[in-house]
C-alpha positions as CSV (number, residue, x, y, z in Angstrom):
1,M,199.8,223.2,124.4
2,R,196.6,222.6,126.3
3,K,195.6,226.3,126.0
4,L,196.2,226.1,122.2
5,V,193.9,223.1,121.8
6,I,191.2,224.7,123.8
7,G,191.6,228.0,121.8
8,L,191.4,226.1,118.5
9,A,188.3,224.2,119.7
10,L,186.5,227.4,120.6
11,A,187.5,229.0,117.3
12,A,186.2,226.0,115.4
13,L,182.8,226.3,117.2
14,A,182.6,230.0,116.6
15,V,183.2,229.9,112.9
16,P,180.0,228.0,111.9
17,A,177.9,230.2,114.2
18,S,179.2,233.3,112.6
19,A,178.8,231.8,109.1
20,T,175.0,231.2,109.7
21,A,174.4,234.6,111.3
22,G,172.1,236.7,109.2
23,G,170.7,233.7,107.4
24,W,167.1,234.2,108.3
25,A,164.2,236.3,107.1
26,T,160.6,237.2,108.0
27,A,157.7,237.1,105.7
28,G,154.6,239.3,105.9
29,V,151.5,239.0,103.7
30,S,148.4,241.1,103.2
31,P,145.4,239.1,104.5
32,P,142.6,238.1,102.0
33,P,139.5,240.3,102.0
34,D,136.8,239.4,104.6
35,D,134.2,238.8,101.8
36,M,136.5,236.6,99.7
37,G,134.6,233.9,97.7
38,P,135.7,230.8,95.9
39,G,137.0,231.5,92.4
40,Q,137.9,235.1,93.2
41,T,141.6,236.2,93.0
42,W,143.4,237.5,96.1
43,D,146.5,239.5,95.1
44,A,148.6,238.6,98.1
45,R,151.3,241.2,98.8
46,I,154.3,239.3,100.2
47,T,157.1,241.2,102.0
48,I,160.4,239.4,102.7
49,L,162.8,241.1,105.1
50,Q,166.2,239.9,106.2
51,H,166.3,239.8,110.1
52,G,162.7,241.2,110.0
53,N,164.2,244.6,109.6
54,P,162.4,247.1,107.3
55,D,165.8,248.5,106.3
56,T,166.9,245.2,104.8
57,P,164.3,244.0,102.2
58,L,165.5,240.9,100.3
59,M,165.9,241.3,96.6
60,G,166.2,238.3,94.3
61,V,164.1,235.9,96.3
62,V,161.0,234.2,94.8
63,P,158.5,233.4,97.5
64,T,155.5,231.0,97.1
65,L,152.2,231.0,98.9
66,T,150.5,227.7,99.6
67,I,146.9,227.3,100.6
68,K,145.5,224.1,102.2
69,N,142.0,222.8,103.1
70,G,141.9,219.2,104.2
71,S,143.6,217.2,101.4
72,T,143.5,220.0,98.9
73,T,146.8,221.9,98.6
74,K,147.7,224.6,96.0
75,T,150.9,226.6,95.6
76,F,151.2,229.9,93.9
77,K,154.5,231.4,92.7
78,A,154.9,235.1,93.5
79,T,156.3,237.6,91.0
80,T,158.6,240.4,92.2
81,T,157.5,244.0,92.0
82,D,159.5,247.2,91.5
83,E,159.4,247.7,95.3
84,S,162.3,246.1,97.2
85,G,161.5,242.9,99.0
86,V,157.8,242.8,97.8
87,A,156.2,240.2,95.6
88,I,152.6,239.5,94.5
89,A,151.0,236.1,94.4
90,H,147.7,235.7,92.6
91,V,145.8,233.3,94.8
92,V,142.5,231.6,94.0
93,F,140.7,229.6,96.6
94,P,138.8,226.8,94.7
95,T,136.0,226.1,97.3
96,T,134.4,227.6,100.4
97,G,135.6,226.6,103.8
98,K,138.5,227.2,106.2
99,W,141.8,227.5,104.5
100,S,145.3,227.7,106.1
101,Y,148.1,229.4,104.2
102,A,151.8,229.7,104.4
103,V,154.6,231.6,102.7
104,Y,157.9,230.0,101.7
105,D,160.4,232.9,101.7
106,G,162.8,231.5,99.1
107,F,165.8,232.9,101.1
108,T,168.1,230.0,100.4
109,Q,171.4,231.9,101.0
110,Y,173.1,230.5,104.2
111,G,170.5,227.7,104.3
112,G,168.0,230.0,106.0
113,A,164.9,229.4,103.8
114,R,161.8,228.6,105.8
115,T,158.0,228.5,105.6
116,H,156.0,231.1,107.6
117,T,152.5,230.2,108.6
118,F,149.5,232.5,109.1
119,A,146.1,232.2,110.8
120,P,143.5,230.3,108.7
121,V,140.8,232.2,106.8
122,S,137.2,231.4,106.1
123,I,136.2,231.6,102.4
124,G,132.5,232.1,101.9
125,A,130.2,231.9,98.9
126,A,131.1,234.7,96.4
127,G,128.8,237.7,96.5
128,D,126.3,236.5,99.1
129,G,128.0,237.6,102.3
130,G,127.8,234.2,103.8
131,G,124.1,233.4,103.0
132,F,120.9,234.0,104.9
133,P,121.1,232.8,108.5
134,V,118.2,230.3,108.4
135,M,118.9,228.8,111.8
136,T,119.0,232.2,113.5
137,A,115.9,233.4,111.8
138,S,114.0,230.2,112.7
139,A,115.1,230.5,116.4
140,V,113.9,234.2,116.5
141,I,110.5,233.3,115.0
142,A,110.0,230.4,117.4
143,L,110.9,232.6,120.3
144,L,108.4,235.3,119.2
145,L,105.7,232.7,118.7
146,G,106.3,231.3,122.2
147,L,106.2,234.7,123.7
148,A,103.0,235.5,121.9
149,A,101.4,232.2,123.2
150,V,102.4,233.0,126.8
151,L,101.0,236.6,126.6
152,F,97.7,235.2,125.1
153,L,97.3,232.8,128.0
154,L,98.1,235.4,130.6
155,A,95.6,237.8,129.0
156,R,92.9,235.2,129.2
157,R,93.6,234.5,132.9
158,L,93.7,238.1,133.9
159,R,90.6,239.2,131.9
160,V,88.2,241.2,134.1
161,R,84.8,239.8,133.9
162,A,81.7,241.8,134.4
163,P,79.4,240.7,137.2
164,A,76.4,238.7,136.1
165,P,73.2,240.8,135.8
166,T,70.7,240.4,138.6
167,H,66.9,240.6,137.9
């Protein structure tokens, strides 16, 4: 009888574990372009794979992509494409700054849905490549002026003087 109870207890523990097996997915997303500016659209290509396996793309899931900067949060619903496991979210960053982003995979089967986070990105001003580096240019000019002053003083000290004429 004791062996039967132990066997049933082990079976009861094994059933929930096997029921949740396979209930997870990975999400990949194409990064935004390096020169992305506020107001521009990033067509984020999101790939959802069951078990992270390229042979098991998930169909029928609708992922979302959320961006966050301080207290500003925006979520964009992706639309599925003809390619298995791939969806596109049209994301617009409203302002410049450092933005974090995450993908909710939408894989609710087996209770395995989760949010996948990615490294933050810096969004610059549109079309200006980040602006003119005023501080760097000022430092270089100050350094060059200082070097010119030192060279001028050294040249005055080292100037060879002709001997005074004698009559």
